[in-house]
C-alpha positions in Angstrom: -41.0 -2.5 66.2 -43.5 -0.8 63.7 -47.0 -0.6 62.4 -48.9 1.9 60.6 -51.3 3.5 64.1 -54.4 4.4 61.4 -55.1 0.6 60.5 -54.3 -0.7 64.0 -57.0 2.1 64.8 -59.4 1.4 61.9 -59.0 -2.5 64.2 -59.7 -1.3 67.5 -62.6 0.4 66.2 -64.3 -3.0 65.2 -63.0 -5.3 68.5 -63.8 -2.3 70.8 -66.1 -3.9 73.8 -65.8 -7.6 73.3 -64.8 -9.7 76.5 -61.4 -10.7 77.0 -59.7 -8.7 74.8 -56.5 -7.5 75.0 -53.7 -5.9 73.2 -49.6 -7.3 73.0 -47.1 -6.5 71.2 -45.5 -9.0 68.8 -44.7 -10.4 65.4 -43.0 -6.3 64.7 -46.2 -5.1 66.2 -49.4 -5.4 67.8 -51.4 -8.1 68.5 -55.3 -8.5 69.3 -55.7 -11.4 71.7 -59.5 -12.8 72.8 -58.8 -14.6 76.0 -55.3 -15.7 75.2 -55.8 -16.5 71.7 -54.2 -13.9 69.0 -57.3 -13.3 66.6 -55.6 -10.9 64.4 -53.0 -7.7 64.7 -51.0 -5.2 62.4 -47.6 -4.9 61.1 -46.4 -2.0 58.9 -49.5 -1.5 57.0 -50.7 -4.6 57.1 -53.5 -6.6 58.7 -52.7 -10.1 60.1 -55.3 -12.8 60.9 -55.3 -16.1 62.0 -57.7 -18.2 60.2 -56.2 -21.9 61.2 -55.3 -24.3 59.1 -58.0 -25.1 58.3 -59.7 -21.6 56.6 -56.0 -20.7 54.8 -56.5 -22.1 51.7 -59.7 -20.2 51.6 -58.3 -17.2 52.5 -55.2 -17.0 50.5 -57.8 -16.7 47.5 -59.6 -13.6 49.0 -58.4 -10.1 47.5 -55.0 -8.5 49.6 -54.0 -11.3 50.9 -51.3 -13.9 51.0 -49.3 -15.9 53.8 -47.8 -14.1 56.8 -44.3 -15.0 56.2 -41.6 -13.8 58.7 -38.9 -15.8 57.8 -38.8 -17.2 54.0 -41.6 -19.6 55.4 -45.2 -18.8 55.8 -47.1 -19.4 58.9 -49.7 -22.1 59.1 -53.1 -20.6 60.3 -52.0 -17.1 59.8 -52.4 -14.1 56.5 -51.1 -10.7 55.8 -53.8 -8.2 54.3 -53.7 -5.3 53.0 -55.3 -3.1 54.8 -54.1 0.0 53.3 -56.4 -1.9 49.8 -59.4 -2.3 51.8 -62.6 -0.8 53.0 -63.8 -1.0 56.2 -66.0 -3.4 55.4 -63.7 -5.8 53.9 -60.9 -5.3 56.6 -64.5 -5.8 59.3 -65.0 -9.5 57.6 -61.5 -9.7 57.7 -60.7 -9.0 61.8 -64.0 -12.2 62.5 -62.4 -14.4 60.5 -59.7 -14.1 63.4 -62.6 -13.6 66.1 -63.9 -17.0 64.9 -60.8 -18.7 65.2 -59.6 -17.4 68.5 -62.6 -18.1 69.5 -63.0 -21.5 69.0 -60.1 -21.9 70.9 -60.0 -22.6 74.7 -59.3 -19.9 76.6 -55.3 -19.2 77.7 
């Protein structure tokens, strides 16, 4: 299980203090859950963001984003963002996309 600890630290700083936040090892990295629903995570040097099917097209139109693909087939509603290529403000916006989607779901 590999993930860039520096990027994970940047994500933690953005999410710090959120109620219902937990961390979980999955997808070969670390994910951040809000009330049991994944909002984002880090694997290798990429930020994973759960944007949902409705937010996927717009997310993929953004710089440094690409389909989240582990097995040769993209996962629906998820994107990878090259976290090393974006500054803190842009990273914060990506994380917020994931938070908004996760908060739209029922708590698990």
